[in-house]
N, C-alpha and C positions, 0 to 999 in steps of 0.2 A: 450543677454548679459546685457541689461538694466534690464530685468525681474530678472535676476540672482543677480544683484547688489541690486535691490529693495527688494528682498526676504532677502538678507543678512542684509541689513539695518533694515528691520522690525524684524528680528530675534534678531539683537543686541539691538534694541529698547525694545523688550520684555524682554530681559534679564536685562537691565538696569532698566526697570520699576519694575521687580520683585525683584531685589536687593533693590530698594528704598523702595518698600512696606515692605520688611523684616526689614530694618533698622527703619522704622516708626512704624510698628506695633508690631514686635515680640521682637527686641532687647531691647527697654525700659522695657519690662517685665522680662528680663533676668539679665541685668546689674544693679548693685547699682548705685545710683545718681551720685556718684563721678566718676565712670568709664564711665558712660553715658555722663557726661560733658567732660571727657577726649576724648571720641570718637568724640563728636561734635566739639571740638577744632581741632582735627587731620583732620576731614573731611573738615573743613574750610581751613586747610593748603593744603589740596588736590586741592582745587580750584586754589590757587597760582601755584601749581605744574603743573596743566593743562595748565596755562598761560605760564610757562617756556617751557614745551614741545612744546607748538605752535610756539615759536620763536626759540628755540634751536633744538628740534628734527626735525621739519619740514622745518624750514627756515635757520638753521645754524648760528643763531645770539646767541652767548653765552653772556648772561647778568649776571654780577655779582653785580648788584645794585638794584635788584628788592625789596629789603627790604625797599627801599625809598617809593616806590608805596604802598607796604603793610601798612607801618606805616601812610602814608597820609590818607588811607581809614580808618584806625583805629581811627586817630585823628579826622577826619571829624565827625564821629558818636559819639565819646567820647565828643566832644565839645557840641553837641546837649544834651547829657545826663547830662552834667554838668550844663546846663542852665535850667534844670527841678528843679527849687528852689521853695520851698513852699512859699506862700505869707506871711506866719507868720514868716519866717526866719528873723533874725536880719539884714542880708546883702543880697541884691540881686545879689551878685557877687559870682563866685566860691570861695570856702573858702581860697584857697592858694593866691589868689590876695589880699585879706585883709592882709594877713601875710606880704606882700611886700609893703604895703602902697598904692596899686592901688584903686582909688576912682570911676573910671568910666570905664565901660565895653570897651575894645578896639573895634575899628570899625570892624575889620575882624571877631569878635566873633558874632556880632549882626545877620547876616543873618542865623545863626545856631540855632536861636530860632525857625525856621520853620522846621518841620519834613520833608515836601516834599523837600525842598532845601538840607537838610542834607543827605537825601536818594540819590538824583541826584549827590551830591558832592562826595559821596563815590566812584562812578565810574568815574564821569567826571573829578575831579581834577587830579587824577593820570593819566588818559587817555590823558588830554590835556598836562600835563608835559611830558609824555612819548612821545607823538606825536611831541612836540616841540624838545625835546632832539633828538628823532630820525631823524627828519628832518635836524637839524643842523650837525648831524653826517653822515647821509647816502647821503646828497646831495654832500658830499665832498668825497663820495666813501671810507669812512673809514670802514674797516671791520676786521674780524679776531681777532687776539689777541689785536689789537689797539682799537677795540671797547669794548672788555672786560675791558681793563685798563681804558677807559673813563668811563664806567659805575661804575666801582669801585672808581675811583676818585670822581664822583658825590656823591656816598654813603658817602664818607669821609666828603665832603662839608655839606651836609644836616645833618649828624650826629653831626658834631660840631656846626652848626647853631642852631638846636633844643636843644642841651645840654646848650647853653648859654642863652636861652630865659626864664629865671627863673621867671620873673614877669608875662609874658604873657601866657606861656603854661607849667609852672611849671618845666622847664628845665629838668634836668636828672631824677627827680622823676617821671615825666610823669603825665598823668591824670588817676585818679582812684577813688574809693569810690563813684560809681554811685548809685543813689537812686531809682528814679522812672522813668517809661516810660508809658504814657497814664494812670498814676494812679496806675500802678502795680509796685510791687517791683522788681527791675532788677534782683536781686540775688535769688528771690523767685523760688520755684521748678517748678510751672507751667510756669513762664515766661521763665526759662532756657529750658524747654521742648519745647516751641514755638520756640526759637532761634535754638534748635536742628533740629526741622523740617524744619525751613526755610534753615539751612545750607544744609540738604539734597536736598531740592528742587533747590536750587541755584547750587549745585554741579551737579545734573542731568542736569539742564538748560545749565551749562558751558559745560559739556560733549557733549551735543547735538550741541551747538554752534561750539565747536572745531571740531567735526565730520563733521559738515556741511561745515565749512571753509576749512577743509583738503581735502574735496571730490570735485570731478568735476574739472573745468578748474582752478579755483583759487588755489585749492590744488596742482595741477601739477605745477602751477607757483611758488608756495612756494618751492616745491621740486627742481625745476629747479634752483632757487636762491641758494639753499643750495649746490647743486651738481656742478653747473658750471655757475656762475653769468655772467662771461664775455661772454660765448657762448649765454646766454640768451639776452644780450645786442645786440650782432651781429644779433640776430633773429629779432630785431626790438622793443623789450620791454625795458622799463625803470623801473628797479626794485625798484627804489627810493620810489615811491608812495606805492607800495605793502608792502615794509618793514616799511615804516612809519605807515601804517594802522595796520599791524599785531602787530607791537610793542606797539601802543597805545591801542589795544584791550587787549594785555597781561598786560599792566599796569593797565588798569581798572579792569581786573579780580583779580589782586593782591590786589587793593584796596578793592574790595568786600570781599576778603578773610580776609583782615585785620580788617575790620569792624565786621564781624561774629566772628572772633577769639577774638577781644576786649571784646564784650559783654559777651562772655562765660568765659573769664579769669578775667575780672574786671579791666584790666589795659592796657594802651599803653604808651610806653615810647620810647625815642630815642635808647634804646637797640635793638629795632626791625630794626633799620637802620645800625646796626653794620655789618661789612663785613662778619663776621662769619656766621650770619644768612642768608645772600644772597647766600653764597656758599653752606649752607646747602640745600637751595632749589634746586639748581642744582644736588646735590648729591641724593635727592629723585628721580629725573627723571632718573639719571644715574643708580641707583639701580634698579628701576622698569623696565626701558627700554625706550630709546629715540624713538620718532615717533610711539608710541603705544597707547598713551592716557590712555588706562587702566593701562598701566605700571606706568604712573605718579601717579595715585591714589594709586595704590598698593605700590609703593616706598614710598610715603608720609606717608602712614599708617604703613607700616612695620618698617621704620626707626624711627619714633616717638614713636611707641609702643615699639620697641626695646630699644630705649634709655630710656624710662620710666621704663621698666623692669630691665634694667641693673643698673640704677642709684638706684632703690629701693633695688635690691638684692646685689649688689657690690658697695656701695657708694664710696668706696676709689679708686677703680681700674677700674670703668665702662668705663672710657674714653679710656683706652687701648683696651678693648673688642671692643668698637665701632670703634676705628681706625683699628683694625685688620679685622673686618667685611667689612669695606669700601675697604681696600687693596684687600681682597679676591674677592670682586665683581669686582673690576676694572681690576685685573689680570686675573681671572678665567672666569668671565662673562662680558666681555666688552660690550655686547649687552643688558645687564640687564636681570632680571629674566624673563620677558615676551618675550624678544627677543631670550633668551636662549631656552624657551619652543617652540617657533615658528620655530626656524631655526636649532636646534641641535637635542636633544635627542629624541624628539617626531616625528621626521620626518618619521621614519619607521612606527610608529603607524598610522600617518596620511596617508601614502601610502597604508596601508591595507585597510583603509575606503575610499581610492580613493579621498582624500581631496587635493586640489591644495596647492602647496608650496606658503608660504608667501614670498612676495617680498617687501622690505622696500621702494623702489623708485618708481616703476611703477606697482602697484599690478594689475591695470586694464588690462595691457598688458599680464601679466602672467596668468590671469584667462579668457582671450579671448578664446572662444571655438575653433575658427579657429586656433589659435596658438597652442592650446593643440592638435588638430587633426594632424596638420603638424608634431609636436614633435612625436606623436605616430607612423606616417608614417615613419619617419626617423629612429626610434628606431627598427622597424620591417623591 
């Protein structure tokens, strides 16, 4: 059984590696610069989608506030970029501060002169905030719809706070107009290609991390929390620590996604903390398929490319098309696209090739050779 699982993981790793190489080596030669930049941004969003799938699909924690962590990661790296001011500049402050009469760099900006600190902060600040919020919520056994409401309320608080900080972080306008990084122009073609490659590498690493976390004993504990947390407590486990940890990791992944998205779009603003954007993240996972990982990536790409295509072709009514597509997915494909392919129409094809049926809760049990042998004996 272990050998079978190892072979499956190696096969999956080979597929993921092949897709990554195609994205790095072949796709840039096919797509124009604008579309390549768009693909890079959507791949960054897929990292956030994997984090959502980790806590919602596998752990049953529906967060409607991940836009906060996404924006914090974006702000962390944007602040470093805004401090890359040439010595010849008339002011050694970000330009917007001079407009509001600020004469000295605020204390919380100063650590972001350091590139290593900024890189660590991209993940650590959202992860610490997510862990703290998770601890305050989960230790009181708040879950379900109440947890979702709390995360949504946190989004409103952060959105209003960042909107009001005009002097310190440019308020509703956000941080933009990034100049250089290590002497290279941030918006230059070569620099943006490097960001594109980094996005792919981080996406592959994130996928590997999520696959590792959802496999083995830890993954089974996450599924047990999702399916029957009360029973898990009676079994002697305390789910609080596991939920805090997985929520903090998910928040940190959203921060990484926010930073990579920011350097490829050229702006980060409190708009990323809007409730609508946090709900969009959940929609990506729902469209692709919960608890599938590959579905989260597929959903993020399909929804965002679909939104881009519809807004270009039907600028006046594209929102109606988008809403109709979401309704169709929710009503017709409740398990998402990947879940539909795994559990419905392709089942007879899988049976022809003697492939085991996918199980969303305990796949190791369904794939156990002894269990399969007993089933065959019962059938005959």
